[in-house]
N, C-alpha and C positions, 0 to 999 in steps of 0.2 A: 441467394435469398433460400431459407430451408423451405422444404416443400410442406405445405399445410396437411396434418393428418387427415387420413380418409374419414368420412362420416362413419359412424358406427352401423353396422349392418343388423337390422332389427327384425327378429322372428316374434310374430304374434300367434298365439295358440288360441284357437276359438274365434269363430265368426259371428259372435252374438253381438248385442248391443255395445258392449264395452270394447271388445276386439275391433269392431268397426270403427268406433270412435278414436281409439288408439292409433289405428291404420291412417285414419284421416288426418289426426294430428301430426303423424310422422310424415306424411305427404306434403303437408302445408308447411313443413320445416325443411322439404327437399332431402329427407333422410330415406335411404333404401330400407323398404320393409316388404316382407313376405307374411301374408296371413294363411295359416293351415287350419282346416277344419274337416273331420272326418265325414261330416254330413253335409247339408245344404246351409245357406244363409239363415241365422237365428232359428234354428231347428228347434231348440228348447222352447222358445217363445211359440212357436208354432203348435207344440204339443199342449200348452196350456192356453192357447189362444183364444178359445171361447170364453175365457174369463175377462170380465171387465176390470181394468186396471185402477187401483186407488188413486194413482197419481195423474193429474190433468195433463193434456198432451203438451202444454207450454213447458213442463218441467221433464218431459220424456225427450225432447228434442233439444239439440244445441245450438247455439247461434252459428257456430262453425258448420254443422250439418245442413242446417237451413240455408245458409249462406251459399254452400255448395250446390244443393239442389235448385235453387232459385236462379243461380248463375246458368245453370243448363237449360232451366225451363222457367222464365219468369212468370208464366202463367200457371204454374203448378198449384194446385189447391191443397190446403191442409186443414186438419180441424181447427177449431177455436182455440186459443190457449187455455181456456178454462173447462173446456171438454173432456170428460173421461170416456175412453173408448177400450175396445177389446184388445188384447194382445194380438190377434190377428189382424185386426184392422191397423194397428201400429207398425207390425211387421211389414204389411202390403204398402202403406203410405209414406213410411220413412226409412226403414231398415233395408228392405230390398232396393229401393231407389237408390239409397247411398251405396250399396254393394255394386250396382250397375252402373254408377257414376264414372266418368272419365277419370276422375281423382283416383279411383280404388279398383277398377274392374281387373286390371292387369297385375294387381298385387295379390289377389286371391287365388289360393289352389284349395278348391272345395274337393270333398270325397278323397281327402289326403289325409293320412292319419300319422301324427308324430308319436312314434312308439315309446322313444324314450330321449333323454337328453342327458349328455355328460359334457366333461372338458378334454379337448384334444391332449392326448398325452399326459392324462392326470387321472388319479383314481380316487376315490372318497377317503381311502385310508391313508394317503400320502399326507405329509405334514406341510401346511402351508409355507411358502417361502415369501416373505414380503419383499425380497430383493428381485424377485422375478416378476416380470409383467403376467398378468393372467392369460391363459390360453384361451382361444375362441371356444365358444359351445359346439358341440357336435352333435347333431339331431339325426336319429334313425327314422327315416320317413317312408311310408308304405302308400303307394298309389292306389286307386280304385281298381287297377288291372292286377294288384297283389305284387308289383314290382318294388323292391327295396332299394334305397340309395341313402347317402349322407349328404346333409346340408350343414353349412356353417353359419353361425351368428355370433355377433358381439354382444347383443343384449337380447333377453327374452321376456316377453310381456305374457304371462300365463293368464288367459282370460276365459278359460274353459268353463266357469261356473261349477256348481255342484249338484245341478238338477239331475244328473246321471247316477248319483251315488246316495239313495236315500238310507236314513237312519234305521236302525232295526227297531221292532216294536216291543221287544222284550224288555224286561225291568233291568236297571243298571246299564242300559245302552247297549247290551249285548242281544244276540238274538233268543227269542223264546224257544223253548224245546219244539222241534219240529219246523220252526220259521225257515231255517235254511233250504229244506227240502221244498217247503210250501211256496217259497218266493216268486217262482214263475206264475203261480195261480193268484198271488196277490196284487193288489194295486197301491202303489205308494205316490200317486199323483193325483192332481186334479183333475178327475175324469169328467167327461162332458155328459152328466147324468140325465140332463134334459134334452141333449140333442143326439150325437152319433152313438153313445153309449145306453140310450135310455132303455132299449128292450134287454138289456144286459142286467138292469137293477129293477126293472118294473115288477111288481108283485113278488119280490123276493125279501127275505130277511137278510139285514146288512148290518155287521158291525163296522163301525167307525172308531179308530185309535187315533187320539191325538187332540191337542187343545189349542191349537193355533189359528191363525186365519184362514189357512188353507182347509182345515177342519172345519172352521165355521162356515165357510163357502160350501163345501161338501154336504153339511148338515142342512144347512138351507135348501140346498137342492133336492136333498132327499124328502125334506117335509114337503116341498112342492110337488115332488113326484107322488108321495103318498096321498095327496089330494086328488090327483089325477088317477091313479092306480091304487085302489083302496087297500089292496093286500100287501102293498109294500110296508116293510116293518124296520126302523132304524133303533140301533142300540149303540149309544155313544159312550165309550169309555175314555175318561181323561186321567192322567196321574195327579194333577194337583185340584185342589178344592180351595177355590177362592172366595167362596160364598158370594152369592148374588149371580154366579154364572161362572163359566170356565174362561171368557174372554175378558182380559183387562181393559178397562175404558180409558182412553187418553184423554186427560182434561184439554178442552179446547182443541181438540183433534183437528188439525188442519186439513186433513182427508176426510171429507164429509161420508163418502161411501164407505170407508173402512169403519167409522163409528157406527154407521147404521147397519152394517154386517155384524158387529160386535153385539150391538143391542138386540138384534134380531136372533143371533144364536143364543144369547144368555136367555132371552125370553122363552126360546124353544126348550132349553135345558130346564128351566125352572118351572115351566108349566107343564112338560113332559106330556103334551098332546100331540095331535098330528101324527099317530102311530109311531111315538118315539119314547124310549127309555134313556135315562141318563144316569150314569154311574161315575162319579168323581172318585179319587182315591183308589183307583185301580191300577194294580200291576198285573201285567200280562205275563204268565209264566209258560203257558202252553198254546201252541198254534200249529194245530195239525190239518193238513189238506187230505180229503178223501179221495182226491183224484181230480183230474180236469172236470170241472162243472159239476162235481159231485158234493161239494159243500165242505165246511170247515168244523173243527171243533176248537174252540176257543176257552181258556181257563186261566184262573189267576185268582187273585184275592181283591174283594171291594171293602175298603175301611177294614182291612186284616181278616176278613171273612172269607172262605172260599167260595167261589162261583164258577160256574161253566155255562156255555150256551153251543147249541149247534145251530148254525147259519149257513145260508147260501153264498154270501159273498163277504169278502173282508176287504176294507180300505184303511190303510195306514198313513195317514197324513201326520207323519212324526217327524218332519224335517229332513235336511240332508247334511252331509259332511263332504269336506274336500278330498277328492282322490289325489294322492301324491306318487303314484305310480311312475308317472312320466319322469319325475325328478328325483326318482330314489337314489342315483348316484350322484347328487349334488348335496350340499348341506343347507337344504331348505326345511325350516321349521314348519310345523304344522300352524296355518294360519290362526291368528285371534281377533283380527281386526285392522291390523296394518299391512300395506302393500310390500312393505320390506320384508325380506325372507331370511337374512342371514348369509345369503349366497350373493356375493357382488354382481350386479346387473342382471339378476333374475327376479322379477317383480311379479308378485301375484295381484291382479286387479280385478275388481267386480266382485260378484258374490261369493267367489271362492275365498277370497281374502277375509271375508267376515268369518270364516271357520264354520262352526255350528250354529252360530247365531242366526236369527231370521229377520232381524230388524234392518237389513241393508237396503238403501233406497238407490235409485238411479242417479240421483244427484251426487251421492257419495262416490260412486264409481267414476262419474265425469270429473269429480275434484281430483281423484286418485290419478286419472290421466294427465291432468294439468301438472300435478306435483312430480309425477315419474318423469315427465319430458323436461320440466326444470332441471331435475338431477341430471338426465341423459346429456342435455345440451349445457349444463353447467352455468346456468343462468337462473338465479333463484327467483327473479321476478317474471319470469316468462309466463304470459297468459294470453293464449289465442282467444279465449272466451271473453276477453274484457270490451270486445267491439261488439255492437249490435248488429243483428243480421239486417241485410237490406229489406 
């Protein structure tokens, strides 16, 4: 009787929400899996954790995850399905307990960085040979102690997200003049303006660049800060001019908090009160830092006319892009919305799969996990989410 093939060895890059979910799916199928992360569990979530999520808790947790946690502690409390909670609350009540569960804790290698991935005995310049089986992936790994080693895997699930690689603030998607040098002094993230970073922004002049929901969150918080600290001044620059405000309103938006945020941001932009200026149709051409905590010069065009500002702080909420450095020796195309990459058995799941789009939702990532494992297992109808959590 022929020996059954060994199950595929799965390497998951990133211990965020989608990486944890993929690992749990693999363990539920008795597949060998290792999760690598250069930091801690859901570290990016922790960075924006002061922000209240649009998605209610019932859509941020899966039946598989809830089942796992309730099996270990039937009395564990969770937020109500319809409640919206902060990212930090979600991390503490769901993601960290999942990582610490018996199902996953032995699979995690935290503070362990996958530096690059290739294929054993193969180079990117080699011509593919359909007659030969694919060689396994070869991972160069560095531990927290700086020691390097090679690990092997048959399947890679890249769940590293894109939060660590913000877009540039300049016109045409490239850096503004001076932006590369200024980057360490800029913020490209959702800073906790009303909490941990309040003193950094209070009574300062602040330019905000960007026209999405992250920028809307920032401008709403700056407006609130200006009510408390009345020398605070915000200048909001967006590329587009939609008329009626920078944020599109989603008809019958299923996420009420998202719609409320868009309405408030648009109202602030149109009224231009609360120590706020709003300039649509702006292209940023120059972003010069005068040195750490010494302010910035920002210059560009507003509706085709040159303008410049001298300010204390700059926040560029201009979105993120995938970092493909780790797989540059593979034939992985830049993601544009699909988890398939062109490289067999190398899948990009989660926010990173959306490329530069910002409309990705957690439910999209969970569906990608289901579809990826249906491919890995060779069972098109495989769906571990089809049963209800106990």
